[in-house]
C-alpha positions as a printed NumPy array, in Angstrom:
array([[-18.452,  10.597,   1.254],
       [-16.381,   7.71 ,  -0.315],
       [-12.599,   7.971,  -0.624],
       [-10.12 ,   6.645,  -2.751],
       [ -6.463,   6.029,  -1.766],
       [ -3.146,   5.552,  -3.653],
       [ -0.843,   3.583,  -1.094],
       [  2.461,   2.1  ,  -0.961],
       [  3.409,  -1.107,   0.674],
       [  6.993,  -2.069,   1.632],
       [  8.774,  -5.08 ,   2.771],
       [ 11.007,  -3.125,   4.875],
       [ 13.009,   0.314,   4.875],
       [ 14.403,   0.615,   1.258],
       [ 13.144,  -2.574,   0.322],
       [ 10.726,  -3.789,  -2.167],
       [  7.828,  -1.472,  -2.756],
       [  4.337,  -2.021,  -4.204],
       [  1.999,   0.863,  -5.348],
       [ -1.704,   0.31 ,  -5.488],
       [ -5.168,   2.048,  -5.512],
       [ -8.193,   1.238,  -3.635],
       [-11.571,   2.603,  -2.343],
       [-11.018,   0.561,   1.064],
       [ -7.618,   1.036,   2.599],
       [ -8.163,  -0.836,   5.628],
       [ -9.378,  -3.881,   3.701],
       [ -6.679,  -3.831,   1.387],
       [ -4.017,  -3.262,   3.78 ],
       [ -5.363,  -6.224,   5.721],
       [ -5.387,  -8.308,   2.724],
       [ -1.781,  -7.618,   1.994],
       [ -0.802,  -8.159,   5.576],
       [ -2.763, -11.599,   5.477],
       [ -1.489, -12.653,   2.186],
       [ -4.992, -13.315,   0.954],
       [ -3.664, -13.774,  -2.419],
       [ -0.715, -15.911,  -1.976],
       [  0.683, -15.64 ,  -5.399],
       [  0.358, -11.902,  -5.458],
       [  3.46 ,  -9.702,  -5.719],
       [  2.998,  -8.284,  -2.317],
       [  2.689, -11.839,  -0.755],
       [  5.881, -13.169,  -2.737],
       [  8.016, -10.195,  -1.49 ],
       [  6.532,  -9.389,   1.914],
       [  5.351,  -6.194,   1.291],
       [  3.356,  -5.948,   4.612],
       [  4.051,  -2.392,   5.908],
       [  1.702,   0.532,   4.861],
       [  4.618,   3.268,   4.492],
       [  2.654,   6.02 ,   2.425],
       [ -0.764,   6.97 ,   1.28 ],
       [ -2.852,   9.793,  -0.136],
       [ -6.583,  10.303,  -0.199],
       [ -8.778,  11.239,  -3.085],
       [-12.449,  12.01 ,  -3.381],
       [-12.415,  10.928,  -7.136],
       [-11.357,   7.403,  -8.179],
       [-10.14 ,   8.61 , -11.584],
       [ -7.799,  10.956, -10.067],
       [ -6.614,   8.355,  -7.628],
       [ -5.861,   6.15 , -10.636],
       [ -4.105,   8.757, -12.359],
       [ -1.876,   9.552,  -9.442],
       [ -1.193,   5.55 ,  -9.058],
       [  0.002,   5.514, -12.786],
       [  2.098,   8.662, -12.137],
       [  3.888,   7.011,  -9.139],
       [  4.317,   3.833, -11.079],
       [  6.261,   5.717, -13.952],
       [  8.438,   7.352, -11.36 ],
       [ 12.233,   6.499, -10.827],
       [ 12.763,   4.512,  -7.488],
       [ 14.517,   7.35 ,  -6.181],
       [ 11.653,   9.647,  -6.322],
       [  9.464,   7.033,  -4.64 ],
       [ 11.724,   6.655,  -1.784],
       [ 12.003,  10.589,  -1.488],
       [  8.292,  10.728,  -1.355],
       [  7.983,   8.022,   1.522],
       [ 10.717,   9.639,   3.418],
       [  9.332,  13.129,   3.248],
       [  6.306,  11.691,   5.113],
       [  7.628,   8.596,   6.732],
       [ 11.338,   8.906,   7.285],
       [ 11.396,   5.98 ,   9.545],
       [  9.327,   3.812,   7.119],
       [  7.167,   2.916,  10.186],
       [  4.056,   0.916,   9.214],
       [  1.569,   3.56 ,   9.286],
       [ -1.518,   0.835,   9.773],
       [  0.46 ,  -0.678,  12.692],
       [ -2.342,   0.987,  15.422],
       [ -5.281,   0.491,  13.16 ],
       [ -8.   ,  -1.913,  14.298],
       [ -7.715,  -4.279,  11.587],
       [ -9.465,  -7.672,  11.69 ],
       [ -6.414,  -9.913,  11.164],
       [ -8.422, -13.221,  10.974],
       [ -6.586, -15.129,   8.394],
       [ -8.325, -16.388,   5.46 ],
       [ -7.035, -17.051,   2.048],
       [ -8.761, -17.1  ,  -1.357],
       [ -7.46 , -19.622,  -3.755],
       [ -6.791, -18.521,  -7.135]])
């Protein structure tokens, strides 16, 4: 069964945060970490740590949740992250991501 994910990337604890949605969390996190899109928000602000995610079986529900998060006040987002991940650890640190670097020029 295919899953969809709403996720939050951060530059550092209490730093810049980015909220996204994807159907391939491992691939998307790898893209952020390797700055595949060098002009993107996450590349510009070094949002390289996966600090939070939620899984969904339905892409539309994941998209609704992403839009909900984006409307929240920053304090609410920080509280959400710290309830699950108080140290703001990179959840993907132990994942077996293929970190070969490549860039797509756009």
